[in-house]
C-alpha positions, 0 to 999 in steps of 0.5 A: 529347448525341451530343458528350458520349458522343464526348467521354466515349469519348475521355477513357476511351480516353486513360485506358485508354492511360495506364493501360496505358503506366504499367504498363511499366518505370519504374524502370530509370534516368534516362539517354537509354536509359531515357527512350527505353524510357519514351517511351510513358509520356511520350507518353501523358501529353502526349497526355492533357494535350493532350486534357483541355485542348482538352476544357476549352477547348471546354466553356468556349467552348461555354458563352459 
């Protein structure tokens, strides 16, 4: 039960970070400077995918 709480907290924290990152400037352009301005969005999306993949692998392996 404690592990589930920690997992839910981590998911909510990541979702909050993605929501905060997505409110940043997104429509500046597609050059190198624009990507450096949006690096927080890219890193939050990569982190979200990583943590959700790790959580799903953990849940699947725990069932076996």
